[in-house]
DOKE-415188 format. One record per residue (C-alpha): residue in one letter; x, y, z; residue number from 1. Coordinates in steps of 0.2 Angstrom, whole numbers, plus 5000, padded with zeros to 4 digits. Layout:
# DOKE-415188
{residuo = A; u = X; v = Y; w = Z; num = NUM}
...
# end
This chain:
# DOKE-415188
{residuo = X; u = 5162; v = 5018; w = 5112; num = 1}
{residuo = X; u = 5163; v = 5034; w = 5102; num = 2}
{residuo = X; u = 5149; v = 5036; w = 5089; num = 3}
{residuo = X; u = 5155; v = 5050; w = 5077; num = 4}
{residuo = X; u = 5141; v = 5062; w = 5072; num = 5}
{residuo = X; u = 5136; v = 5062; w = 5054; num = 6}
{residuo = X; u = 5138; v = 5078; w = 5043; num = 7}
{residuo = X; u = 5131; v = 5084; w = 5027; num = 8}
{residuo = X; u = 5140; v = 5091; w = 5012; num = 9}
{residuo = X; u = 5135; v = 5103; w = 4999; num = 10}
{residuo = X; u = 5146; v = 5107; w = 4983; num = 11}
{residuo = X; u = 5143; v = 5123; w = 4974; num = 12}
{residuo = X; u = 5145; v = 5123; w = 4955; num = 13}
{residuo = X; u = 5144; v = 5141; w = 4950; num = 14}
{residuo = X; u = 5142; v = 5139; w = 4931; num = 15}
{residuo = X; u = 5128; v = 5138; w = 4919; num = 16}
{residuo = X; u = 5124; v = 5139; w = 4901; num = 17}
{residuo = X; u = 5114; v = 5154; w = 4903; num = 18}
{residuo = X; u = 5109; v = 5163; w = 4919; num = 19}
{residuo = X; u = 5090; v = 5164; w = 4922; num = 20}
{residuo = X; u = 5082; v = 5181; w = 4923; num = 21}
{residuo = X; u = 5076; v = 5177; w = 4941; num = 22}
{residuo = X; u = 5092; v = 5169; w = 4947; num = 23}
{residuo = X; u = 5101; v = 5177; w = 4962; num = 24}
{residuo = X; u = 5114; v = 5164; w = 4966; num = 25}
{residuo = X; u = 5132; v = 5166; w = 4963; num = 26}
{residuo = X; u = 5135; v = 5159; w = 4945; num = 27}
{residuo = X; u = 5143; v = 5162; w = 4929; num = 28}
{residuo = X; u = 5136; v = 5159; w = 4912; num = 29}
{residuo = X; u = 5148; v = 5150; w = 4900; num = 30}
{residuo = X; u = 5137; v = 5146; w = 4885; num = 31}
{residuo = X; u = 5145; v = 5131; w = 4877; num = 32}
{residuo = X; u = 5162; v = 5133; w = 4885; num = 33}
{residuo = X; u = 5169; v = 5120; w = 4898; num = 34}
{residuo = X; u = 5170; v = 5123; w = 4916; num = 35}
{residuo = X; u = 5188; v = 5128; w = 4921; num = 36}
{residuo = X; u = 5197; v = 5113; w = 4928; num = 37}
{residuo = X; u = 5205; v = 5125; w = 4940; num = 38}
{residuo = X; u = 5189; v = 5126; w = 4949; num = 39}
{residuo = X; u = 5188; v = 5107; w = 4950; num = 40}
{residuo = X; u = 5206; v = 5107; w = 4957; num = 41}
{residuo = X; u = 5201; v = 5120; w = 4970; num = 42}
{residuo = X; u = 5186; v = 5110; w = 4975; num = 43}
{residuo = X; u = 5196; v = 5094; w = 4977; num = 44}
{residuo = X; u = 5209; v = 5103; w = 4988; num = 45}
{residuo = X; u = 5195; v = 5111; w = 4999; num = 46}
{residuo = X; u = 5188; v = 5094; w = 5001; num = 47}
{residuo = X; u = 5205; v = 5088; w = 5006; num = 48}
{residuo = X; u = 5207; v = 5102; w = 5019; num = 49}
{residuo = X; u = 5191; v = 5097; w = 5028; num = 50}
{residuo = X; u = 5193; v = 5078; w = 5027; num = 51}
{residuo = X; u = 5210; v = 5080; w = 5035; num = 52}
{residuo = X; u = 5205; v = 5092; w = 5049; num = 53}
{residuo = X; u = 5203; v = 5084; w = 5066; num = 54}
{residuo = X; u = 5185; v = 5091; w = 5069; num = 55}
{residuo = X; u = 5180; v = 5081; w = 5053; num = 56}
{residuo = X; u = 5191; v = 5066; w = 5052; num = 57}
{residuo = X; u = 5181; v = 5050; w = 5056; num = 58}
{residuo = X; u = 5164; v = 5058; w = 5054; num = 59}
{residuo = X; u = 5153; v = 5049; w = 5041; num = 60}
{residuo = X; u = 5143; v = 5059; w = 5029; num = 61}
{residuo = X; u = 5124; v = 5058; w = 5029; num = 62}
{residuo = X; u = 5121; v = 5067; w = 5012; num = 63}
{residuo = X; u = 5130; v = 5075; w = 4997; num = 64}
{residuo = X; u = 5121; v = 5088; w = 4987; num = 65}
{residuo = X; u = 5128; v = 5095; w = 4970; num = 66}
{residuo = X; u = 5120; v = 5112; w = 4967; num = 67}
{residuo = X; u = 5123; v = 5128; w = 4957; num = 68}
{residuo = X; u = 5122; v = 5135; w = 4945; num = 69}
{residuo = X; u = 5120; v = 5119; w = 4935; num = 70}
{residuo = X; u = 5131; v = 5104; w = 4940; num = 71}
{residuo = X; u = 5127; v = 5095; w = 4924; num = 72}
{residuo = X; u = 5137; v = 5108; w = 4914; num = 73}
{residuo = X; u = 5152; v = 5098; w = 4921; num = 74}
{residuo = X; u = 5160; v = 5085; w = 4910; num = 75}
{residuo = X; u = 5159; v = 5066; w = 4914; num = 76}
{residuo = X; u = 5177; v = 5067; w = 4919; num = 77}
{residuo = X; u = 5175; v = 5082; w = 4930; num = 78}
{residuo = X; u = 5159; v = 5075; w = 4939; num = 79}
{residuo = X; u = 5169; v = 5059; w = 4942; num = 80}
{residuo = X; u = 5184; v = 5068; w = 4949; num = 81}
{residuo = X; u = 5172; v = 5077; w = 4962; num = 82}
{residuo = X; u = 5163; v = 5061; w = 4966; num = 83}
{residuo = X; u = 5179; v = 5052; w = 4969; num = 84}
{residuo = X; u = 5187; v = 5066; w = 4979; num = 85}
{residuo = X; u = 5172; v = 5065; w = 4991; num = 86}
{residuo = X; u = 5168; v = 5046; w = 4992; num = 87}
{residuo = X; u = 5187; v = 5041; w = 4994; num = 88}
{residuo = X; u = 5189; v = 5052; w = 5009; num = 89}
{residuo = X; u = 5172; v = 5050; w = 5018; num = 90}
{residuo = X; u = 5162; v = 5035; w = 5024; num = 91}
{residuo = X; u = 5144; v = 5036; w = 5021; num = 92}
{residuo = X; u = 5130; v = 5032; w = 5033; num = 93}
{residuo = X; u = 5119; v = 5017; w = 5031; num = 94}
{residuo = X; u = 5104; v = 5028; w = 5026; num = 95}
{residuo = X; u = 5113; v = 5040; w = 5013; num = 96}
{residuo = X; u = 5107; v = 5052; w = 5000; num = 97}
{residuo = X; u = 5117; v = 5059; w = 4985; num = 98}
{residuo = X; u = 5107; v = 5072; w = 4976; num = 99}
{residuo = X; u = 5112; v = 5082; w = 4960; num = 100}
{residuo = X; u = 5103; v = 5097; w = 4952; num = 101}
{residuo = X; u = 5100; v = 5095; w = 4933; num = 102}
{residuo = X; u = 5094; v = 5107; w = 4920; num = 103}
{residuo = X; u = 5083; v = 5102; w = 4906; num = 104}
{residuo = X; u = 5092; v = 5101; w = 4889; num = 105}
{residuo = X; u = 5106; v = 5092; w = 4880; num = 106}
{residuo = X; u = 5118; v = 5097; w = 4893; num = 107}
{residuo = X; u = 5111; v = 5083; w = 4904; num = 108}
{residuo = X; u = 5117; v = 5069; w = 4894; num = 109}
{residuo = X; u = 5114; v = 5050; w = 4897; num = 110}
{residuo = X; u = 5133; v = 5048; w = 4900; num = 111}
{residuo = X; u = 5133; v = 5061; w = 4914; num = 112}
{residuo = X; u = 5117; v = 5053; w = 4922; num = 113}
{residuo = X; u = 5125; v = 5035; w = 4921; num = 114}
{residuo = X; u = 5141; v = 5042; w = 4929; num = 115}
{residuo = X; u = 5131; v = 5050; w = 4943; num = 116}
{residuo = X; u = 5121; v = 5034; w = 4946; num = 117}
{residuo = X; u = 5136; v = 5023; w = 4946; num = 118}
{residuo = X; u = 5143; v = 5034; w = 4960; num = 119}
{residuo = X; u = 5128; v = 5031; w = 4971; num = 120}
{residuo = X; u = 5116; v = 5045; w = 4965; num = 121}
{residuo = X; u = 5099; v = 5043; w = 4975; num = 122}
{residuo = X; u = 5090; v = 5058; w = 4970; num = 123}
{residuo = X; u = 5090; v = 5070; w = 4955; num = 124}
{residuo = X; u = 5082; v = 5087; w = 4955; num = 125}
{residuo = X; u = 5077; v = 5095; w = 4938; num = 126}
{residuo = X; u = 5073; v = 5113; w = 4937; num = 127}
{residuo = X; u = 5058; v = 5114; w = 4926; num = 128}
{residuo = X; u = 5049; v = 5130; w = 4933; num = 129}
{residuo = X; u = 5035; v = 5129; w = 4920; num = 130}
{residuo = X; u = 5028; v = 5119; w = 4905; num = 131}
{residuo = X; u = 5022; v = 5135; w = 4896; num = 132}
{residuo = X; u = 5035; v = 5140; w = 4883; num = 133}
{residuo = X; u = 5030; v = 5158; w = 4882; num = 134}
{residuo = X; u = 5032; v = 5160; w = 4901; num = 135}
{residuo = X; u = 5049; v = 5151; w = 4901; num = 136}
{residuo = X; u = 5055; v = 5164; w = 4887; num = 137}
{residuo = X; u = 5049; v = 5179; w = 4897; num = 138}
{residuo = X; u = 5058; v = 5173; w = 4912; num = 139}
{residuo = X; u = 5074; v = 5171; w = 4902; num = 140}
{residuo = X; u = 5075; v = 5152; w = 4903; num = 141}
{residuo = X; u = 5085; v = 5143; w = 4889; num = 142}
{residuo = X; u = 5074; v = 5127; w = 4887; num = 143}
{residuo = X; u = 5056; v = 5123; w = 4883; num = 144}
{residuo = X; u = 5043; v = 5110; w = 4888; num = 145}
{residuo = X; u = 5049; v = 5098; w = 4875; num = 146}
{residuo = X; u = 5067; v = 5098; w = 4881; num = 147}
{residuo = X; u = 5061; v = 5095; w = 4899; num = 148}
{residuo = X; u = 5051; v = 5080; w = 4894; num = 149}
{residuo = X; u = 5066; v = 5073; w = 4884; num = 150}
{residuo = X; u = 5077; v = 5075; w = 4899; num = 151}
{residuo = X; u = 5065; v = 5067; w = 4910; num = 152}
{residuo = X; u = 5064; v = 5052; w = 4899; num = 153}
{residuo = X; u = 5083; v = 5051; w = 4898; num = 154}
{residuo = X; u = 5083; v = 5051; w = 4917; num = 155}
{residuo = X; u = 5070; v = 5037; w = 4918; num = 156}
{residuo = X; u = 5079; v = 5027; w = 4905; num = 157}
{residuo = X; u = 5096; v = 5026; w = 4915; num = 158}
{residuo = X; u = 5086; v = 5020; w = 4930; num = 159}
{residuo = X; u = 5085; v = 5035; w = 4942; num = 160}
{residuo = X; u = 5070; v = 5031; w = 4953; num = 161}
{residuo = X; u = 5069; v = 5047; w = 4964; num = 162}
{residuo = X; u = 5066; v = 5062; w = 4954; num = 163}
{residuo = X; u = 5061; v = 5080; w = 4960; num = 164}
{residuo = X; u = 5055; v = 5093; w = 4949; num = 165}
{residuo = X; u = 5055; v = 5111; w = 4953; num = 166}
{residuo = X; u = 5041; v = 5122; w = 4948; num = 167}
{residuo = X; u = 5039; v = 5141; w = 4951; num = 168}
{residuo = X; u = 5023; v = 5151; w = 4955; num = 169}
{residuo = X; u = 5021; v = 5170; w = 4951; num = 170}
{residuo = X; u = 5033; v = 5170; w = 4936; num = 171}
{residuo = X; u = 5032; v = 5185; w = 4924; num = 172}
{residuo = X; u = 5018; v = 5183; w = 4912; num = 173}
{residuo = X; u = 5012; v = 5167; w = 4920; num = 174}
{residuo = X; u = 4993; v = 5167; w = 4922; num = 175}
{residuo = X; u = 4983; v = 5156; w = 4934; num = 176}
{residuo = X; u = 4978; v = 5144; w = 4921; num = 177}
{residuo = X; u = 4995; v = 5142; w = 4914; num = 178}
{residuo = X; u = 5003; v = 5138; w = 4931; num = 179}
{residuo = X; u = 4989; v = 5126; w = 4936; num = 180}
{residuo = X; u = 4990; v = 5118; w = 4920; num = 181}
{residuo = X; u = 5009; v = 5115; w = 4923; num = 182}
{residuo = X; u = 5005; v = 5108; w = 4940; num = 183}
{residuo = X; u = 4992; v = 5096; w = 4934; num = 184}
{residuo = X; u = 5003; v = 5090; w = 4920; num = 185}
{residuo = X; u = 5016; v = 5087; w = 4933; num = 186}
{residuo = X; u = 5004; v = 5077; w = 4944; num = 187}
{residuo = X; u = 5000; v = 5066; w = 4929; num = 188}
{residuo = X; u = 5019; v = 5063; w = 4926; num = 189}
{residuo = X; u = 5021; v = 5058; w = 4944; num = 190}
{residuo = X; u = 5039; v = 5062; w = 4948; num = 191}
{residuo = X; u = 5043; v = 5056; w = 4966; num = 192}
{residuo = X; u = 5044; v = 5074; w = 4972; num = 193}
{residuo = X; u = 5037; v = 5091; w = 4966; num = 194}
{residuo = X; u = 5043; v = 5107; w = 4974; num = 195}
{residuo = X; u = 5034; v = 5124; w = 4971; num = 196}
{residuo = X; u = 5045; v = 5140; w = 4974; num = 197}
{residuo = X; u = 5038; v = 5157; w = 4974; num = 198}
{residuo = X; u = 5047; v = 5168; w = 4962; num = 199}
{residuo = X; u = 5055; v = 5184; w = 4970; num = 200}
{residuo = X; u = 5064; v = 5198; w = 4960; num = 201}
{residuo = X; u = 5080; v = 5200; w = 4970; num = 202}
{residuo = X; u = 5089; v = 5216; w = 4967; num = 203}
{residuo = X; u = 5104; v = 5207; w = 4959; num = 204}
{residuo = X; u = 5095; v = 5198; w = 4945; num = 205}
{residuo = X; u = 5091; v = 5202; w = 4927; num = 206}
{residuo = X; u = 5073; v = 5203; w = 4928; num = 207}
{residuo = X; u = 5074; v = 5217; w = 4941; num = 208}
{residuo = X; u = 5082; v = 5228; w = 4928; num = 209}
{residuo = X; u = 5066; v = 5225; w = 4917; num = 210}
{residuo = X; u = 5055; v = 5228; w = 4932; num = 211}
{residuo = X; u = 5064; v = 5245; w = 4936; num = 212}
{residuo = X; u = 5061; v = 5250; w = 4918; num = 213}
{residuo = X; u = 5043; v = 5246; w = 4919; num = 214}
{residuo = X; u = 5044; v = 5232; w = 4906; num = 215}
{residuo = X; u = 5037; v = 5218; w = 4917; num = 216}
{residuo = X; u = 5025; v = 5217; w = 4932; num = 217}
{residuo = X; u = 5022; v = 5205; w = 4946; num = 218}
{residuo = X; u = 5005; v = 5198; w = 4953; num = 219}
{residuo = X; u = 5000; v = 5203; w = 4970; num = 220}
{residuo = X; u = 5003; v = 5193; w = 4986; num = 221}
{residuo = X; u = 4985; v = 5190; w = 4987; num = 222}
{residuo = X; u = 4984; v = 5183; w = 4969; num = 223}
{residuo = X; u = 5000; v = 5173; w = 4972; num = 224}
{residuo = X; u = 4992; v = 5165; w = 4988; num = 225}
{residuo = X; u = 4976; v = 5160; w = 4980; num = 226}
{residuo = X; u = 4985; v = 5152; w = 4965; num = 227}
{residuo = X; u = 4997; v = 5143; w = 4977; num = 228}
{residuo = X; u = 4982; v = 5137; w = 4987; num = 229}
{residuo = X; u = 4974; v = 5129; w = 4972; num = 230}
{residuo = X; u = 4990; v = 5121; w = 4967; num = 231}
{residuo = X; u = 4992; v = 5114; w = 4985; num = 232}
{residuo = X; u = 4975; v = 5107; w = 4985; num = 233}
{residuo = X; u = 4977; v = 5099; w = 4968; num = 234}
{residuo = X; u = 4993; v = 5090; w = 4974; num = 235}
{residuo = X; u = 4986; v = 5085; w = 4990; num = 236}
{residuo = X; u = 4970; v = 5078; w = 4982; num = 237}
{residuo = X; u = 4981; v = 5067; w = 4971; num = 238}
{residuo = X; u = 4994; v = 5055; w = 4977; num = 239}
{residuo = X; u = 5005; v = 5068; w = 4985; num = 240}
{residuo = X; u = 5008; v = 5072; w = 5003; num = 241}
{residuo = X; u = 5018; v = 5087; w = 5010; num = 242}
{residuo = X; u = 5036; v = 5085; w = 5013; num = 243}
{residuo = X; u = 5041; v = 5103; w = 5018; num = 244}
{residuo = X; u = 5031; v = 5119; w = 5016; num = 245}
{residuo = X; u = 5034; v = 5120; w = 4998; num = 246}
{residuo = X; u = 5037; v = 5102; w = 4992; num = 247}
{residuo = X; u = 5027; v = 5087; w = 4990; num = 248}
{residuo = X; u = 5032; v = 5068; w = 4989; num = 249}
{residuo = X; u = 5023; v = 5052; w = 4984; num = 250}
{residuo = X; u = 5029; v = 5043; w = 4999; num = 251}
{residuo = X; u = 5040; v = 5047; w = 5014; num = 252}
{residuo = X; u = 5053; v = 5035; w = 5007; num = 253}
{residuo = X; u = 5057; v = 5049; w = 4994; num = 254}
{residuo = X; u = 5059; v = 5063; w = 5007; num = 255}
{residuo = X; u = 5074; v = 5074; w = 5004; num = 256}
{residuo = X; u = 5086; v = 5068; w = 5017; num = 257}
{residuo = X; u = 5098; v = 5082; w = 5017; num = 258}
{residuo = X; u = 5085; v = 5095; w = 5020; num = 259}
{residuo = X; u = 5076; v = 5084; w = 5033; num = 260}
{residuo = X; u = 5091; v = 5081; w = 5044; num = 261}
{residuo = X; u = 5098; v = 5099; w = 5043; num = 262}
{residuo = X; u = 5081; v = 5107; w = 5045; num = 263}
{residuo = X; u = 5072; v = 5095; w = 5057; num = 264}
{residuo = X; u = 5086; v = 5088; w = 5066; num = 265}
{residuo = X; u = 5098; v = 5103; w = 5067; num = 266}
{residuo = X; u = 5113; v = 5093; w = 5059; num = 267}
{residuo = X; u = 5128; v = 5101; w = 5053; num = 268}
{residuo = X; u = 5133; v = 5104; w = 5035; num = 269}
{residuo = X; u = 5149; v = 5110; w = 5026; num = 270}
{residuo = X; u = 5148; v = 5119; w = 5009; num = 271}
{residuo = X; u = 5162; v = 5118; w = 4997; num = 272}
{residuo = X; u = 5165; v = 5130; w = 4983; num = 273}
{residuo = X; u = 5164; v = 5149; w = 4980; num = 274}
{residuo = X; u = 5150; v = 5158; w = 4991; num = 275}
{residuo = X; u = 5145; v = 5141; w = 4999; num = 276}
{residuo = X; u = 5137; v = 5142; w = 5016; num = 277}
{residuo = X; u = 5141; v = 5131; w = 5031; num = 278}
{residuo = X; u = 5134; v = 5127; w = 5048; num = 279}
{residuo = X; u = 5148; v = 5119; w = 5058; num = 280}
{residuo = X; u = 5156; v = 5119; w = 5075; num = 281}
{residuo = X; u = 5144; v = 5132; w = 5081; num = 282}
{residuo = X; u = 5147; v = 5144; w = 5067; num = 283}
{residuo = X; u = 5137; v = 5149; w = 5052; num = 284}
{residuo = X; u = 5150; v = 5155; w = 5039; num = 285}
{residuo = X; u = 5151; v = 5158; w = 5020; num = 286}
{residuo = X; u = 5166; v = 5155; w = 5008; num = 287}
{residuo = X; u = 5173; v = 5170; w = 4998; num = 288}
{residuo = X; u = 5162; v = 5177; w = 4984; num = 289}
{residuo = X; u = 5175; v = 5180; w = 4971; num = 290}
{residuo = X; u = 5185; v = 5167; w = 4962; num = 291}
{residuo = X; u = 5202; v = 5175; w = 4964; num = 292}
{residuo = X; u = 5200; v = 5176; w = 4983; num = 293}
{residuo = X; u = 5194; v = 5158; w = 4984; num = 294}
{residuo = X; u = 5208; v = 5152; w = 4974; num = 295}
{residuo = X; u = 5221; v = 5161; w = 4984; num = 296}
{residuo = X; u = 5215; v = 5154; w = 5000; num = 297}
{residuo = X; u = 5215; v = 5137; w = 4993; num = 298}
{residuo = X; u = 5233; v = 5139; w = 4986; num = 299}
{residuo = X; u = 5238; v = 5144; w = 5004; num = 300}
{residuo = X; u = 5230; v = 5128; w = 5011; num = 301}
{residuo = X; u = 5218; v = 5138; w = 5021; num = 302}
{residuo = X; u = 5199; v = 5137; w = 5023; num = 303}
{residuo = X; u = 5192; v = 5150; w = 5010; num = 304}
{residuo = X; u = 5180; v = 5158; w = 5023; num = 305}
{residuo = X; u = 5174; v = 5175; w = 5019; num = 306}
{residuo = X; u = 5163; v = 5179; w = 5034; num = 307}
{residuo = X; u = 5157; v = 5169; w = 5050; num = 308}
{residuo = X; u = 5145; v = 5171; w = 5064; num = 309}
{residuo = X; u = 5146; v = 5161; w = 5080; num = 310}
{residuo = X; u = 5128; v = 5155; w = 5085; num = 311}
{residuo = X; u = 5122; v = 5159; w = 5102; num = 312}
{residuo = X; u = 5110; v = 5147; w = 5110; num = 313}
{residuo = X; u = 5095; v = 5158; w = 5108; num = 314}
{residuo = X; u = 5099; v = 5159; w = 5089; num = 315}
{residuo = X; u = 5101; v = 5140; w = 5088; num = 316}
{residuo = X; u = 5084; v = 5138; w = 5096; num = 317}
{residuo = X; u = 5076; v = 5150; w = 5084; num = 318}
{residuo = X; u = 5084; v = 5141; w = 5069; num = 319}
{residuo = X; u = 5078; v = 5124; w = 5075; num = 320}
{residuo = X; u = 5060; v = 5131; w = 5077; num = 321}
{residuo = X; u = 5059; v = 5140; w = 5060; num = 322}
{residuo = X; u = 5066; v = 5126; w = 5050; num = 323}
{residuo = X; u = 5055; v = 5113; w = 5060; num = 324}
{residuo = X; u = 5040; v = 5124; w = 5055; num = 325}
{residuo = X; u = 5045; v = 5124; w = 5037; num = 326}
{residuo = X; u = 5047; v = 5105; w = 5038; num = 327}
{residuo = X; u = 5029; v = 5104; w = 5042; num = 328}
{residuo = X; u = 5032; v = 5095; w = 5059; num = 329}
{residuo = X; u = 5041; v = 5103; w = 5074; num = 330}
{residuo = X; u = 5044; v = 5091; w = 5088; num = 331}
{residuo = X; u = 5041; v = 5099; w = 5105; num = 332}
{residuo = X; u = 5049; v = 5083; w = 5113; num = 333}
{residuo = X; u = 5065; v = 5084; w = 5103; num = 334}
{residuo = X; u = 5067; v = 5102; w = 5107; num = 335}
{residuo = X; u = 5065; v = 5100; w = 5125; num = 336}
{residuo = X; u = 5077; v = 5085; w = 5125; num = 337}
{residuo = X; u = 5090; v = 5095; w = 5116; num = 338}
{residuo = X; u = 5088; v = 5112; w = 5125; num = 339}
{residuo = X; u = 5080; v = 5108; w = 5142; num = 340}
{residuo = X; u = 5065; v = 5119; w = 5139; num = 341}
{residuo = X; u = 5047; v = 5117; w = 5131; num = 342}
{residuo = X; u = 5047; v = 5128; w = 5116; num = 343}
{residuo = X; u = 5030; v = 5135; w = 5122; num = 344}
{residuo = X; u = 5039; v = 5142; w = 5137; num = 345}
{residuo = X; u = 5050; v = 5152; w = 5126; num = 346}
{residuo = X; u = 5040; v = 5157; w = 5111; num = 347}
{residuo = X; u = 5022; v = 5153; w = 5117; num = 348}
{residuo = X; u = 5014; v = 5169; w = 5114; num = 349}
{residuo = X; u = 5019; v = 5171; w = 5096; num = 350}
{residuo = X; u = 5015; v = 5152; w = 5093; num = 351}
{residuo = X; u = 4998; v = 5153; w = 5101; num = 352}
{residuo = X; u = 4994; v = 5169; w = 5091; num = 353}
{residuo = X; u = 4998; v = 5160; w = 5075; num = 354}
{residuo = X; u = 4988; v = 5145; w = 5080; num = 355}
{residuo = X; u = 4973; v = 5157; w = 5084; num = 356}
{residuo = X; u = 4975; v = 5164; w = 5066; num = 357}
{residuo = X; u = 4973; v = 5147; w = 5058; num = 358}
{residuo = X; u = 4992; v = 5145; w = 5053; num = 359}
{residuo = X; u = 4997; v = 5132; w = 5066; num = 360}
{residuo = X; u = 4990; v = 5117; w = 5076; num = 361}
{residuo = X; u = 4998; v = 5114; w = 5093; num = 362}
{residuo = X; u = 4997; v = 5098; w = 5102; num = 363}
{residuo = X; u = 5006; v = 5091; w = 5117; num = 364}
{residuo = X; u = 5021; v = 5084; w = 5107; num = 365}
{residuo = X; u = 5021; v = 5094; w = 5091; num = 366}
{residuo = X; u = 5017; v = 5109; w = 5081; num = 367}
{residuo = X; u = 5011; v = 5107; w = 5063; num = 368}
{residuo = X; u = 5007; v = 5121; w = 5051; num = 369}
{residuo = X; u = 4991; v = 5121; w = 5042; num = 370}
{residuo = X; u = 4990; v = 5123; w = 5023; num = 371}
{residuo = X; u = 4988; v = 5141; w = 5025; num = 372}
{residuo = X; u = 5003; v = 5141; w = 5037; num = 373}
{residuo = X; u = 5013; v = 5131; w = 5024; num = 374}
{residuo = X; u = 5009; v = 5143; w = 5010; num = 375}
{residuo = X; u = 5014; v = 5158; w = 5021; num = 376}
{residuo = X; u = 5028; v = 5150; w = 5030; num = 377}
{residuo = X; u = 5042; v = 5161; w = 5024; num = 378}
{residuo = X; u = 5032; v = 5176; w = 5031; num = 379}
{residuo = X; u = 5027; v = 5167; w = 5047; num = 380}
{residuo = X; u = 5044; v = 5162; w = 5053; num = 381}
{residuo = X; u = 5049; v = 5181; w = 5053; num = 382}
{residuo = X; u = 5039; v = 5182; w = 5069; num = 383}
{residuo = X; u = 5053; v = 5173; w = 5078; num = 384}
{residuo = X; u = 5068; v = 5183; w = 5071; num = 385}
{residuo = X; u = 5078; v = 5193; w = 5083; num = 386}
{residuo = X; u = 5076; v = 5212; w = 5081; num = 387}
{residuo = X; u = 5093; v = 5214; w = 5073; num = 388}
{residuo = X; u = 5088; v = 5201; w = 5060; num = 389}
{residuo = X; u = 5070; v = 5206; w = 5056; num = 390}
{residuo = X; u = 5075; v = 5216; w = 5040; num = 391}
{residuo = X; u = 5087; v = 5203; w = 5033; num = 392}
{residuo = X; u = 5083; v = 5194; w = 5018; num = 393}
{residuo = X; u = 5072; v = 5207; w = 5011; num = 394}
{residuo = X; u = 5083; v = 5212; w = 4996; num = 395}
{residuo = X; u = 5069; v = 5209; w = 4984; num = 396}
{residuo = X; u = 5054; v = 5218; w = 4976; num = 397}
{residuo = X; u = 5039; v = 5218; w = 4988; num = 398}
{residuo = X; u = 5023; v = 5213; w = 4979; num = 399}
{residuo = X; u = 5008; v = 5224; w = 4981; num = 400}
# end
């Protein structure tokens, strides 16, 4: 009997009230305007294209993720259209996750939260970044700590039981005391998940312009590492345990399932919307970056793919390894089952060197990063990049 392999879906909403100073994602600030219905129409048509394609038909979905931008800038009607378009065309797996990003503030209304919950929302991710109002202002966020707490209270009142809160270290004007105070206040609040991102100034964001003019500065890598280590220690000394190299959970039942199945299990995912990425049928590919090109492809009933790369077996193995390490648990047994080789036979020298330096622990059946390895994971995984890829993803300001 044929058992269709589950897939994961991502929906990109490239609109926000105001673009943050550090944001490098494809998004358009619209202030108080409404997201164009034309974009929702195009998303629904793209969903149809995939749902009716032979390689997708009959396959259940493991997870759905609404990201951006700010998905909660959509109206209730627009959110409902999108959710209906997906859930009327795809069957869900028994263990299913539906996650949506939300921004603190009045834009995330109770009505929108209720609509999401009624359509099966299982996880909400709130972008807080900091509880220091001065730091938020310096980094061009358009909310303050009070708005975060009001939004968090609305989320709890509608009965959403799995909440992630994003924090950011190394922000402009953020002292060690300010960041650790935010971390400790979040620990006291006890959301089910807390994620800590390291702020990077990419060359396409607003803060980079200020950096070029000498108006702002960044802390060093060494300072950022020490601050992150104190934050990780505080979290792990409380009720939290590590989920991935930068995120923490109160209990494994709150694990971010989409990330887990894509990172740890190598499952496929399809991205809908402008600039969205996909990993499907042996290809990594990205949708068009400009709205007019995206719309034109959709009107022609063709997939709006801008660029694609067919993955070689070696690249797939590297991908599985680096995402496994970022997930804080890499299974040697699963790797050997899927590829026919022990990972040590292929990457043993580099793995053993990292273990000797205190970044990894290698056992017969697994490889697990240490706390030091978790904090430096984004640097460590570069050891496994192919030479042609070693300088990729470096389009940001290097800290001293």
